[in-house]
C-alpha positions in Angstrom: 72.5 -21.4 0.8 69.0 -21.0 2.6 67.4 -20.9 -0.7 68.9 -24.0 -1.4 67.8 -25.5 1.9 64.2 -24.1 1.7 64.1 -26.4 -1.9 65.4 -29.6 -0.3 63.1 -29.1 2.7 60.2 -28.9 -0.1 61.0 -31.7 -1.7 61.4 -34.0 1.6 58.4 -32.5 2.5 56.7 -33.6 -1.1 58.2 -36.9 -0.6 56.5 -37.6 3.1 53.5 -36.2 1.9 53.3 -38.1 -1.2 53.4 -41.4 1.0 50.4 -40.5 3.1 48.5 -40.0 -0.2 47.9 -36.0 1.5 48.7 -34.5 -1.7 47.2 -35.4 -5.7 50.2 -36.1 -8.3 49.3 -33.6 -9.8 50.1 -31.4 -6.7 53.3 -33.4 -6.4 54.6 -32.5 -10.0 54.2 -28.8 -9.2 55.8 -28.5 -5.9 59.0 -31.1 -7.7 59.3 -28.5 -10.1 59.4 -25.4 -7.5 62.1 -27.2 -5.8 64.0 -28.8 -8.6 64.1 -24.8 -10.3 65.3 -23.2 -6.9 68.0 -25.6 -7.0 69.4 -25.4 -10.2 69.1 -21.4 -9.6 71.7 -22.3 -6.4 74.0 -24.1 -8.4 77.9 -22.4 -8.5 80.1 -22.8 -11.5 81.5 -26.0 -9.8 79.1 -27.6 -7.7 80.3 -30.5 -5.8 79.8 -34.4 -6.7 76.7 -34.5 -4.1 74.9 -31.4 -5.4 75.4 -32.4 -9.2 74.3 -36.1 -8.0 71.4 -34.5 -6.4 70.3 -32.5 -9.3 70.6 -35.3 -11.7 67.7 -37.2 -8.9 65.5 -34.0 -9.1 65.3 -33.3 -12.9 64.6 -37.1 -13.4 62.6 -37.6 -10.9 60.4 -34.1 -12.1 60.0 -34.7 -15.5 59.4 -38.8 -14.4 56.7 -37.0 -12.5 55.2 -34.5 -15.6 55.2 -38.0 -17.7 53.0 -39.5 -15.2 50.4 -36.9 -15.1 49.9 -36.4 -18.9 52.2 -33.7 -19.2 55.3 -34.7 -20.8 56.1 -31.3 -22.9 57.0 -29.9 -19.6 59.4 -33.3 -19.0 61.6 -32.4 -21.8 63.8 -29.4 -19.8 64.0 -31.4 -16.8 65.7 -34.1 -18.8 68.0 -32.1 -20.6 68.9 -30.9 -17.3 69.4 -34.2 -16.0 71.8 -35.4 -19.4 73.6 -32.0 -18.7 74.2 -33.2 -15.2 75.4 -36.5 -15.6 77.7 -35.3 -18.3 79.2 -33.0 -15.8 79.3 -35.7 -13.2 81.0 -38.0 -15.5 83.8 -35.2 -16.2 84.4 -34.3 -12.5 84.4 -38.2 -11.8 87.0 -38.6 -14.7 89.2 -35.8 -13.6 89.6 -37.0 -10.0 90.2 -40.6 -11.2 93.8 -42.3 -10.9 93.9 -44.7 -13.0 92.0 -46.8 -16.2 90.3 -48.8 -13.2 88.9 -45.7 -11.4 87.5 -44.5 -14.6 85.8 -47.9 -15.3 84.2 -47.6 -12.0 83.1 -44.1 -12.6 81.8 -44.9 -16.1 79.4 -47.5 -15.2 78.1 -46.0 -11.9 77.7 -43.0 -14.4 75.9 -44.9 -17.2 72.8 -46.1 -14.3 71.9 -42.7 -14.9 72.1 -42.0 -18.2 70.0 -45.2 -18.8 67.5 -43.5 -16.3 67.4 -40.3 -18.7 67.1 -42.0 -21.6 64.4 -44.2 -21.1 62.9 -41.3 -18.9 63.2 -39.2 -22.7 62.0 -42.1 -24.4 58.6 -42.3 -22.7 58.1 -38.5 -23.1 58.7 -38.2 -27.0 56.7 -41.7 -27.1 53.8 -39.1 -25.5 54.4 -36.1 -27.8 53.8 -39.0 -30.7 57.5 -38.6 -31.6 58.2 -42.1 -33.0 61.5 -41.9 -34.3 63.4 -39.8 -31.5 61.5 -42.4 -29.3 63.2 -45.3 -31.2 66.6 -43.6 -30.8 66.1 -43.3 -27.3 65.6 -47.0 -26.6 68.1 -48.3 -29.4 70.5 -46.1 -26.5 69.6 -47.7 -23.9 69.2 -51.2 -25.6 73.1 -50.7 -26.6 73.8 -50.4 -23.2 72.0 -53.4 -21.5 75.6 -55.2 -22.5 76.7 -53.4 -19.5 73.7 -53.6 -17.2 71.7 -56.1 -17.8 69.4 -55.8 -15.2 67.6 -53.3 -17.1 66.7 -55.6 -19.4 63.4 -56.6 -17.6 62.3 -52.8 -17.7 63.1 -52.1 -20.8 61.4 -55.1 -22.5 58.1 -54.4 -20.1 58.6 -50.6 -21.4 58.5 -51.4 -25.1 55.4 -53.5 -24.5 53.6 -50.6 -23.5 54.3 -48.6 -25.9 53.2 -51.6 -28.2 50.1 -51.4 -25.7 49.4 -48.0 -26.4 49.9 -47.9 -30.4 47.8 -51.4 -30.4 45.3 -49.3 -28.9 45.4 -46.3 -31.5 45.5 -48.7 -34.3 49.3 -47.2 -35.5 49.8 -50.9 -36.0 53.3 -51.1 -37.9 54.4 -49.3 -34.6 53.3 -51.4 -32.4 54.6 -54.4 -34.2 57.8 -52.2 -34.1 57.7 -52.0 -30.6 56.1 -55.4 -29.8 58.8 -57.3 -31.5 61.6 -54.8 -29.9 60.2 -56.2 -26.1 60.7 -59.8 -27.7 64.2 -59.4 -28.6 65.0 -57.3 -25.4 63.6 -60.0 -23.6 65.9 -62.8 -25.1 69.5 -61.0 -24.1 69.5 -62.3 -20.8 67.6 -64.9 -19.6 69.0 -64.4 -16.4 67.1 -61.0 -16.2 64.4 -61.6 -18.8 60.5 -60.9 -18.3 59.9 -64.7 -18.1 58.1 -66.9 -20.5 54.5 -66.0 -20.1 55.4 -62.1 -20.1 57.2 -63.4 -23.7 54.3 -65.4 -24.9 52.1 -62.7 -23.9 54.2 -59.9 -26.0 54.1 -62.5 -29.0 50.6 -62.8 -28.6 49.8 -58.7 -28.7 52.2 -59.1 -31.7 50.4 -61.9 -33.9 47.0 -60.2 -33.1 48.7 -57.0 -34.2 49.6 -58.1 -37.6 46.1 -60.4 -37.9 44.5 -56.9 -37.5 46.9 -54.9 -39.4 46.2 -56.5 -43.1 45.8 -60.3 -42.4 46.3 -61.1 -45.7 49.4 -59.2 -46.3 50.8 -60.4 -42.7 49.3 -63.6 -42.4 52.8 -65.6 -42.1 54.1 -63.2 -39.4 50.8 -63.7 -37.5 51.3 -67.0 -37.2 55.3 -67.1 -36.6 54.4 -65.3 -33.7 51.7 -67.4 -32.2 53.5 -70.3 -33.1 56.4 -68.9 -30.8 53.8 -67.4 -27.8 52.4 -71.0 -27.8 56.2 -72.1 -27.9 57.1 -69.8 -24.4 54.1 -70.8 -22.8 50.3 -72.8 -23.5 47.8 -70.6 -23.0 44.3 -70.8 -24.1 44.4 -67.2 -25.7 47.2 -68.4 -27.7 45.3 -71.5 -28.8 42.1 -69.5 -29.8 44.1 -67.0 -32.0 46.2 -69.7 -33.3 42.8 -71.3 -34.6 41.4 -67.6 -35.5 44.5 -67.0 -37.8 44.2 -70.2 -39.6 40.5 -70.1 -40.3 41.1 -66.6 -41.7 44.0 -68.2 -43.5 41.6 -70.4 -45.0 43.8 -73.4 -43.9 42.6 -77.1 -44.4 40.4 -78.9 -41.5 43.4 -81.2 -41.8 45.2 -78.2 -40.6 43.3 -77.1 -38.0 42.8 -80.3 -36.5 46.3 -80.6 -35.9 46.3 -77.2 -34.3 43.4 -78.4 -31.8 45.0 -81.2 -31.1 48.2 -79.1 -29.6 46.1 -78.0 -27.0 44.0 -81.4 -25.9 46.0 -81.4 -22.6 45.5 -77.5 -22.1 42.8 -76.8 -18.9 40.4 -75.0 -20.6 37.2 -73.5 -19.0 33.8 -75.0 -20.8 33.0 -71.5 -21.8 36.4 -71.5 -23.9 35.5 -74.5 -25.2 32.2 -73.5 -26.3 33.7 -70.3 -27.7 36.2 -72.3 -30.0 33.3 -74.9 -31.3 31.6 -71.4 -31.6 34.1 -69.8 -33.7 34.7 -73.3 -36.1 30.9 -73.2 -36.9 30.7 -69.5 -37.3 33.5 -69.5 -40.2 31.5 -72.9 -41.7 33.9 -75.6 -40.8 31.1 -77.7 -39.4 32.7 -80.8 -39.5 35.3 -79.2 -37.5 33.5 -77.6 -35.4 30.6 -80.3 -34.4 33.4 -82.8 -33.8 35.2 -80.8 -31.5 31.5 -80.0 -29.4 31.1 -83.5 -29.4 34.3 -84.1 -27.6 33.8 -81.3 -25.2 31.5 -83.5 -23.1 34.1 -86.0 -22.4 36.5 -83.1 -20.8 33.7 -82.0 -18.7 31.5 -84.8 -17.7 30.9 -83.8 -14.0 30.0 -80.3 -14.7 26.5 -79.1 -14.6 27.0 -76.7 -17.7 26.8 -79.4 -19.6 23.5 -78.1 -21.2 25.5 -75.1 -22.9 27.2 -77.5 -25.3 23.7 -79.4 -26.2 22.0 -75.4 -26.4 25.5 -74.6 -28.7 24.9 -77.8 -30.9 20.9 -77.0 -31.2 21.5 -72.9 -32.5 24.2 -74.1 -35.0 21.8 -77.0 -36.3 19.1 -74.4 -36.6 21.5 -71.7 -38.2 22.5 -73.9 -40.9 18.8 -75.1 -41.6 19.2 -78.5 -40.0 15.3 -78.3 -38.8 14.7 -82.0 -38.1 18.4 -82.6 -36.2 18.0 -79.4 -34.0 14.0 -81.0 -33.0 15.6 -84.2 -32.3 18.2 -83.0 -30.3 15.2 -81.0 -28.5 13.7 -83.5 -28.0 15.9 -85.5 -26.2 16.6 -82.4 -23.7 12.6 -82.6 -23.0 13.2 -86.3 -22.3 16.1 -85.3 -20.4 14.3 -82.5 -18.4 11.6 -85.4 -17.0 14.7 -88.2 -16.3 16.8 -86.4 -14.1 18.9 -84.2 -16.7 17.6 -80.9 -15.9 19.1 -77.6 -17.6 20.2 -75.2 -15.5 17.7 -72.3 -15.4 19.8 -70.2 -17.4 20.4 -72.3 -19.9 17.0 -73.4 -19.7 15.9 -69.8 -20.1 18.1 -69.7 -23.5 16.4 -72.8 -24.8 13.3 -70.7 -24.6 14.9 -68.0 -26.1 16.1 -70.2 -29.1 12.3 -71.9 -29.3 10.6 -68.3 -29.1 12.4 -67.0 -32.0 12.2 -70.3 -34.5 8.6 -69.5 -33.5 8.5 -66.2 -34.1 10.2 -66.9 -37.5 7.7 -69.4 -38.7 4.4 -66.9 -37.7 6.3 -64.5 -39.6 6.3 -66.8 -42.3 2.9 -67.3 -41.9 3.8 -70.9 -41.0 1.4 -70.7 -38.0 1.5 -75.0 -37.8 4.7 -74.9 -37.7 5.2 -72.1 -35.1 3.0 -74.3 -33.3 5.1 -76.8 -33.1 8.3 -75.2 -31.6 5.8 -73.4 -28.5 4.7 -76.6 -27.7 8.6 -77.4 -27.5 8.9 -74.7 -24.9 5.2 -75.5 -23.2 6.7 -78.9 -22.4 8.8 -77.4 -20.2 6.2 -76.0 -17.9 4.5 -78.1 -15.4 0.4 -77.9 -15.6 -0.5 -75.4 -13.2 2.3 -73.5 -13.2 2.2 -69.9 -12.9 4.4 -67.9 -15.1 4.5 -64.7 -16.5 6.9 -66.2 -19.5 4.0 -69.0 -19.7 1.1 -66.2 -20.2 3.1 -64.6 -23.0 3.8 -68.3 -24.9 0.2 -69.2 -24.6 -1.4 -65.6 -26.3 1.2 -66.2 -29.0 -0.5 -69.8 -29.3 -3.8 -68.5 -29.5 -2.5 -65.8 -32.3 -1.7 -68.8 -34.4 -5.0 -70.3 -33.4 -6.6 -67.5 -34.7 -4.9 -67.3 -38.0 -5.8 -71.3 -38.4 -9.3 -70.6 -37.5 -9.4 -72.9 -34.2 -10.9 -70.2 -31.8 -11.8 -73.2 -29.5 -8.1 -73.8 -29.1 -7.4 -70.1 -29.2 -10.0 -69.1 -26.4 -8.6 -72.5 -24.2 -5.0 -70.7 -24.6 -6.5 -67.2 -23.2 -7.9 -68.8 -20.9 -4.5 -70.6 -19.7 -2.5 -67.1 -20.1 -5.6 -65.1 -18.0 -4.7 -67.8 -15.0 -0.6 -66.9 -15.1 -1.4 -63.0 -15.5 -4.6 -61.8 -15.6 -3.8 -58.0 -15.3 -1.7 -58.1 -18.0 -2.7 -55.9 -21.6 -1.8 -58.5 -23.8 -3.6 -61.3 -22.4 -6.9 -58.6 -22.3 -5.6 -58.0 -26.0 -5.6 -61.7 -26.9 -9.2 -61.5 -25.3 -10.5 -58.6 -27.4 -9.3 -60.5 -30.6 -11.3 -63.6 -30.2 -14.5 -61.4 -29.0 -13.8 -59.6 -32.1 -13.6 -62.4 -34.2 -16.6 -64.1 -32.5 -18.8 -61.2 -33.8 -19.5 -60.2 -29.4 -19.7 -56.6 -29.5 -20.0 -56.5 -25.7 -17.0 -58.8 -24.5 -15.0 -56.8 -27.1 -16.3 -53.1 -25.6 -15.4 -55.0 -22.2 -11.9 -55.8 -23.1 -11.1 -52.3 -24.5 -12.2 -50.9 -21.2 -9.9 -53.1 -19.4 -7.1 -52.4 -21.8 -7.9 -48.7 -21.3 -7.6 -48.7 -18.0 -4.0 -51.1 -17.7 -3.0 -48.6 -20.3 -3.7 -45.7 -17.9 -1.7 -47.3 -14.5 0.5 -50.4 -15.9 0.6 -53.5 -13.4 4.0 -53.6 -11.7 3.5 -57.0 -12.5 3.1 -56.2 -16.4 5.0 -58.5 -18.8 8.4 -58.8 -17.9 9.3 -58.6 -21.9 7.5 -55.3 -22.0 10.4 -52.8 -23.6 8.4 -50.1 -25.3 6.9 -47.7 -23.4 3.8 -47.0 -26.0 2.9 -50.7 -25.7 -0.3 -49.6 -24.2 -1.5 -47.1 -27.3 -0.2 -49.3 -29.7 -2.2 -52.7 -28.2 -4.8 -50.0 -28.5 -4.0 -48.6 -32.3 -4.3 -52.4 -33.0 -7.1 -53.2 -31.6 -9.0 -49.7 -33.1 -7.7 -51.4 -36.7 -8.7 -54.6 -35.8 -12.4 -53.6 -35.3 -12.7 -51.6 -38.3 -11.5 -54.3 -40.2 -14.1 -56.4 -39.0 -16.9 -53.7 -39.4 -17.0 -53.3 -35.5 -17.9 -49.6 -35.1 -18.9 -49.1 -31.6 -15.9 -51.6 -30.8 -13.7 -49.1 -32.8 -14.8 -45.8 -31.1 -14.3 -47.2 -27.9 -10.6 -48.6 -28.6 -10.2 -45.0 -30.2 -11.4 -42.7 -27.4 -9.0 -44.5 -25.0 -6.6 -44.5 -27.5 -6.6 -40.5 -28.0 -6.3 -40.7 -24.3 -3.1 -42.0 -24.0 -1.4 -41.2 -27.4 2.0 -39.1 -26.6 2.9 -38.7 -30.4 0.8 -35.6 -31.6 0.6 -36.7 -35.1 -0.7 -40.7 -34.6 -3.6 -38.7 -32.0 -5.1 -36.5 -34.4 -5.3 -39.3 -36.7 -7.3 -41.3 -34.0 -9.5 -38.2 -33.3 -10.2 -37.7 -36.9 -11.1 -41.4 -37.1 -13.2 -40.9 -34.3 -14.8 -37.9 -35.7 -15.5 -39.4 -38.8 -16.8 -42.7 -37.1 -19.1 -41.2 -34.6 -20.7 -38.8 -37.8 -21.6 -41.5 -39.7 -23.1 -43.3 -36.6 -25.0 -40.3 -36.0 -26.2 -40.2 -39.2 -28.2 -43.5 -38.8 -29.2 -42.7 -35.9 -32.8 -41.1 -34.7 -33.3 -37.8 -33.0 -33.5 -39.3 -29.6 -30.5 -41.3 -29.3 -28.2 -38.2 -31.1 -27.5 -36.5 -27.9 -25.1 -38.5 -26.7 -23.0 -39.2 -29.6 -23.2 -35.6 -30.9 -21.8 -34.6 -27.0 -19.2 -37.2 -27.9 -17.8 -35.4 -31.0 -17.9 -32.5 -28.9 -15.2 -33.8 -26.7 -13.1 -35.2 -29.3 -13.2 -31.3 -31.0 -11.9 -29.9 -27.5 -9.5 -32.5 -27.1 -8.2 -31.7 -30.5 -8.2 -28.1 -29.4 -6.8 -29.0 -26.1 -3.7 -30.8 -27.8 -3.0 -28.1 -30.5 -2.2 -26.0 -27.7 0.0 -28.4 -26.3 1.8 -29.3 -29.5 4.4 -26.2 -29.3 6.1 -28.1 -27.1 6.7 -30.5 -29.3 9.7 -30.6 -32.1 8.7 -33.2 -34.4 5.0 -31.7 -35.0 5.7 -28.5 -36.8 4.0 -25.3 -37.7 2.6 -26.2 -40.6 1.2 -29.7 -39.5 -0.1 -27.7 -36.7 -2.0 -25.3 -39.1 -3.6 -28.7 -41.4 -4.6 -30.3 -38.2 -6.9 -27.0 -37.4 -8.0 -26.0 -40.4 -10.0 -30.3 -40.5 -11.1 -29.4 -37.2 -12.1 -26.2 -37.6 -13.5 -26.9 -40.9 -15.5 -29.6 -39.3 -17.0 -28.1 -36.4 -18.3 -25.2 -38.4 -20.1 -28.5 -41.0 -21.5 -29.2 -37.5 -22.8 -26.3 -36.5 -24.7 -25.7 -39.5 -26.2 -29.0 -39.3 -27.3 -29.0 -36.1 -29.1 -25.4 -36.6 -32.4 -27.4 -34.5 -30.3 -28.3 -31.4 -29.2 -24.1 -31.0 -27.4 -25.1 -28.1 -25.2 -27.3 -29.8 -24.7 -25.5 -32.9 -23.4 -22.4 -30.5 -20.7 -24.6 -29.0 -19.6 -26.4 -32.6 -19.5 -22.5 -33.4 -17.6 -21.5 -30.5 -15.2 -24.5 -30.9 -14.4 -23.5 -34.5 -13.8 -20.4 -33.7 -10.8 -21.6 -31.2 -9.6 -24.0 -33.4 -9.3 -21.4 -36.2 -6.8 -19.5 -33.7 -4.2 -21.7 -34.9 -4.7 -20.9 -38.2 -3.0 -17.9 -39.6 -5.3 -15.2 -39.9 -5.6 -14.7 -43.6 -9.1 -13.4 -44.4 -10.6 -16.3 -44.9 -9.8 -17.4 -41.7 -10.9 -13.9 -40.2 -14.3 -14.1 -42.0 -15.1 -17.7 -40.9 -14.0 -16.5 -37.0 -16.2 -13.2 -37.3 -19.0 -15.7 -38.7 -18.6 -18.1 -35.6 -18.7 -15.2 -33.1 -21.7 -13.6 -34.3 -23.4 -17.0 -34.8 -22.8 -18.2 -31.0 -24.1 -14.4 -29.8 -27.0 -14.9 -31.8 -28.0 -18.2 -30.2 -27.2 -17.3 -26.7 -29.4 -14.4 -26.8 -32.3 -16.3 -28.6 -32.0 -18.8 -25.8 -32.0 -16.0 -23.5 -35.2 -14.7 -24.3 -36.4 -18.3 -23.9 -38.5 -19.2 -20.4 -35.3 -19.6 -18.6 -34.2 -18.2 -14.9 -32.9 -15.5 -14.2 -29.8 -16.2 -13.8 -29.4 -18.3 -16.9 -30.7 -15.1 -18.7 -27.7 -13.2 -16.8 -25.3 -15.8 -17.9 -26.3 -16.7 -21.7 -26.6 -12.4 -22.5 -23.0 -12.2 -20.5 -21.8 -14.8 -23.0 -22.8 -13.3 -26.1 -21.5 -10.1 -24.9 -18.1 -11.7 -24.5 -18.3 -13.5 -28.0 -19.2 -9.7 -29.5 -16.5 -7.8 -27.5 -13.8 -10.7 -29.3 -15.9 -10.5 -32.6 -15.6 -6.1 -33.1 -11.6 -6.9 -32.4 -11.6 -9.5 -35.3 -14.1 -7.2 -37.5 -11.7 -4.2 -37.0 -8.7 -5.9 -38.3 -10.9 -7.9 -41.3 -12.4 -3.9 -42.2 -8.8 -3.4 -43.3 -8.6 -5.9 -45.5 -10.8 -4.8 -48.4 -14.2 -3.0 -49.2 -17.2 -4.4 -46.9 -19.8 -1.7 -47.3 -22.5 -3.9 -47.9 -21.8 -6.0 -45.3 -24.5 -5.9 -42.3 -21.7 -7.3 -39.2 -21.9 -3.6 -38.1 -25.6 -3.6 -38.0 -25.7 -7.0 -36.4 -23.2 -6.0 -33.8 -25.0 -3.2 -32.9 -28.1 -4.8 -32.0 -26.5 -7.8 -31.0 -24.3 -5.8 -28.2 -27.9 -3.1 -27.6 -30.2 -6.2 -26.7 -27.3 -8.1 -24.2 -26.6 -4.9 -22.7 -30.2 -3.5 -21.9 -31.2 -7.1 -20.5 -28.6 -7.3 -18.4 -29.5 -3.6 -17.2 -25.5 -2.5 -18.0 -24.9 1.1 -17.0 -22.5 1.9 -20.0 -26.0 0.7 -22.5 -25.9 4.7 -22.8 -22.7 5.3 -23.8 -23.2 3.0 -26.1 -26.4 4.8 -28.0 -24.8 8.2 -27.9 -22.3 6.8 -30.9 -25.2 5.5 -32.2 -27.2 8.7 -32.5 -24.4 10.1 -34.2 -24.3 7.9 -37.3 -25.3 9.7 -40.3 -25.7 6.4 -42.2 -28.2 4.2 -39.7 -30.7 2.2 -41.3 -34.4 2.9 -40.1 -35.4 -0.8 -39.8 -32.1 -0.9 -37.3 -34.0 2.5 -35.0 -37.1 0.5 -34.9 -35.8 -3.1 -33.6 -33.8 -1.0 -31.2 -36.6 0.3 -30.3 -38.6 -2.8 -29.7 -35.6 -4.7 -28.1 -35.2 -1.4 -25.5 -39.0 -2.5 -24.2 -38.7 -6.4 -24.3 -38.4 -7.9 -21.6 -36.3 -7.6 -19.2 -34.9 -4.6 -20.4 -37.1 -1.8 -20.0 -35.9 1.2 -21.8 -38.7 3.6 -22.9 -36.5 6.6 -23.0 -34.2 5.2 -25.5 -37.5 3.4 -27.2 -38.9 7.0 -27.8 -35.8 8.2 -29.1 -35.3 5.4 -31.2 -38.5 5.7 -33.0 -38.1 9.4 -33.2 -35.2 9.0 -34.8 -36.8 6.3 -37.4 -39.7 9.1 -37.6 -37.9 11.4 -38.9 -35.5 9.2 -42.1 -39.1 8.4 -43.0 -40.2 12.1 -43.4 -36.8 12.9 -45.0 -37.7 9.5 -47.5 -38.3 11.3 -51.3 -41.6 8.9 -51.0 -42.3 8.2 -48.2 -43.2 4.5 -47.0 -46.8 4.9 -45.7 -47.5 1.5 -44.6 -43.6 1.7 -42.6 -44.1 5.4 -41.7 -47.7 4.2 -40.1 -46.1 1.4 -38.0 -43.5 3.7 -36.9 -46.1 6.4 -35.6 -48.2 3.5 -34.2 -45.4 2.5 -32.1 -44.2 5.8 -31.1 -47.6 7.2 -29.8 -48.2 3.9 -27.8 -44.7 4.9 -26.2 -45.7 8.3 -25.5 -49.4 8.4 -24.8 -49.8 5.3 -22.5 -53.3 3.9 -22.7 -55.5 4.7 -19.6 -53.0 7.5 -18.4 -55.3 10.4 -17.9 -53.1 13.1 -15.8 -50.5 13.5 -18.9 -48.2 16.5 -19.1 -48.7 19.1 -21.1 -46.0 19.2 -23.1 -46.4 15.4 -23.5 -49.9 15.9 -24.8 -48.3 18.4 -26.9 -45.7 16.5 -28.3 -48.6 13.1 -28.9 -50.3 16.0 -30.7 -47.6 16.7 -33.2 -47.6 13.4 -34.0 -50.9 13.2 -35.3 -50.4 16.3 -37.0 -47.7 14.5 -39.1 -50.3 11.9 -39.6 -52.9 13.5 -41.2 -50.1 15.4 -43.5 -49.1 12.2 -44.2 -52.7 10.8 -44.6 -53.9 13.2 -46.5 -51.1 13.4 -49.3 -51.4 9.5 -50.0 -54.1 6.8 -50.5 -51.6 4.4 -49.5 -51.9 4.9 -45.6 -53.7 1.6 -44.0 -57.7 2.2 -43.4 -57.2 0.3 -39.7 -54.1 2.7 -39.1 -56.3 5.5 -39.2 -59.1 4.0 -37.6 -56.4 3.5 -34.9 -55.4 7.2 -35.3 -58.7 8.4 -34.7 -59.8 6.2 -31.6 -56.8 7.0 -29.7 -57.6 10.6 -30.4 -61.2 10.3 -29.6 -60.1 8.1 -26.2 -57.8 10.7 -25.4 -60.2 13.7 -25.5 -63.1 11.3 -23.2 -59.9 10.9 -21.1 -59.6 14.7 -20.5 -63.3 15.5 -20.4 -63.4 12.9 -17.4 -61.2 14.8 -15.6 -62.7 18.3 -16.1 -60.4 19.7 -18.9 -63.0 20.5 -21.3 -61.1 22.8 -23.9 -58.5 20.2 -24.2 -61.2 17.2 -24.2 -62.7 19.4 -27.4 -59.8 19.5 -29.0 -58.6 16.0 -28.8 -62.1 15.1 -30.0 -62.1 17.2 -32.5 -58.8 16.1 -33.9 -60.0 12.2 -34.0 -62.9 13.8 -36.2 -60.5 15.0 -38.6 -59.3 11.9 -39.4 -62.7 10.4 -39.6 -62.9 11.5 -42.8 -60.2 9.9 -44.5 -61.5 6.9 -44.2 -62.8 4.8 -46.5 -65.4 2.3 -46.2 -65.4 2.6 -42.7 -66.7 6.0 -42.4 -70.4 5.6 -42.6 -70.1 2.8 -39.4 -67.9 5.6 -37.1 -69.7 8.7 -38.6 
């Protein structure tokens, strides 16, 4: 009992909360589900009548709740329970009846509940897609209508709803069945019918269903349904559908006119009449359509929208290629415009669209004079001095026509009018540009391009209303460049392409523009003298830098594939390389192009050819930086150049390591160049790591004499000063000279000369004994070589003799007589090896 009371309380609470919209439909269904289940659990073996009635109500409501929220499958069990409870109720009532009269009363009472349960079951199985079960349930309900006439309206509408849903699902056969049932049920009891309007609505949908299902097969049924609908209730929709069906059936003009006549007295809107005329004309019924259209103004004499009729007339005249008649109509409208019969703004705008479309069609067909004729019709509706953006567009279109007709003066006047109406439009600037190019006015064309570029960058708020493409600026600049090239206006084309490259978002278009720019600028540079070249070379550098930047950004663009990126990178890196080689007379430019070529090559696969190119670019860039650093520049500039060279060399070393793994590079001088360049850069930067670098050099067994001699020279080249390193390099070189199978006396003499110079500075008298002994050994080396060959340069022998003699004299001046005698004696030993000069010095 307590559970039953709780279930009833929950049910009642759910009802009250739903009234106040406190809970949702789904929550209500769930609460009803719980309450109903609890009631069913409390059912005894012989429940009283009230309990059974309550179960019937609760089961029906719970089932209906699930249906309403789209969960029809959950409703079936409750509806079956309801049906079972109805049967129990009938049995109980019959058992307690005292006669046939009582039984009939109870049966009528129970049949109301039975009808409701069956209708809900029909909804449930319909929602679950079971057409046959739904038909059976509805048929049982239909059979009960004789006893329950008041349910006629309800069942008719239920079938109509089924018909609407199946029509929307395009299940035309099922839809036609349900709609026919709805109409038939609606006729069963006129007292409780849905009414003529609803019956007509059902029949119109039935006719539409037949029409869309298979018009050729069910045409008669569609016509019959719509005729019945119109008999039930005349409605514009019925009229329109009948005309539509007749047109589809290929009915004669006479039959269609008869159908139109049936509705002459019907109240219809102007738009409806126009749609009917449009339908007729679209189906090629010109005679009927135009006649009907002519009759419409009489019905709407006082309507301000009469212009719509004229517009439709004009449209269909044009569609049927009756251009002359259309022109007459348009001229009538123009006359009316200035005689107090103006079109409403909306209709006038529509007329402008018609006129522009026709003009555009003639323009595409290159009938420019005819296009102007239609544009002039549009101009006729504007008052002199009127400022309007659409008028600006109109004038620009007319200017284009005039240009094609070579009527430049008229084109200029049209553009002037466009500028007056819309001076900040990129389209207007483009029109100015086209005229300037046609007149070969380079300055004006460039000025127009600059204006276009600015407008493309910051579109004006009052920009042309008809502009719909976000890339309009780029498209116009691209077209501007194309026009300039077609007219041999190279300078103008370059300017247009420069602005274009700043605004293009599409990578493929951007790189195409940059390639074109590079080619154009190269041809310009080749034709210029030296003085004018610098600025244009800088422009090419800018283009290549932009290409590098965009290649880096292109990884985020899906349409720009990896293969495309590689192709573009190869093209630009090769151009940069060729320019570097070409501008070898300008070291700074050459360096910049080599660096750019390297950067661009980083977007290419690292195959052997690319690695070699990268290595060469960096070596050349480092070489140029070092050469520029040797020039007379400020210390800060020198530091920057040498540091930059060092960066290039570090990157180059990494590439060289990888490259050496790809083949035999035994004869490649790269290792030597890297060593020499790095030594020069570090020595002139006074880099503390220089000595560490040289430690690895001294240990190299294959180092060449020439390399050691260059290191020695660089070690003392300003701003570097590393005498110890210089001396060590020269000593190593001298040792290598000695080890030669045949000593090259000339090279040996030069190396020895340098070593003595660095070891025995001129003018120093207070020399350490060890130093003198070391230098003495060099002189002895020289004597041994001089004595073994006649190829030793005589001037070098003379120099050695003089240095030894002078060293003796210096020793004498400081009182070192013994040492003085030794050194002077050493000098005298060289005297014997002099040739033609011997007598002069004896």
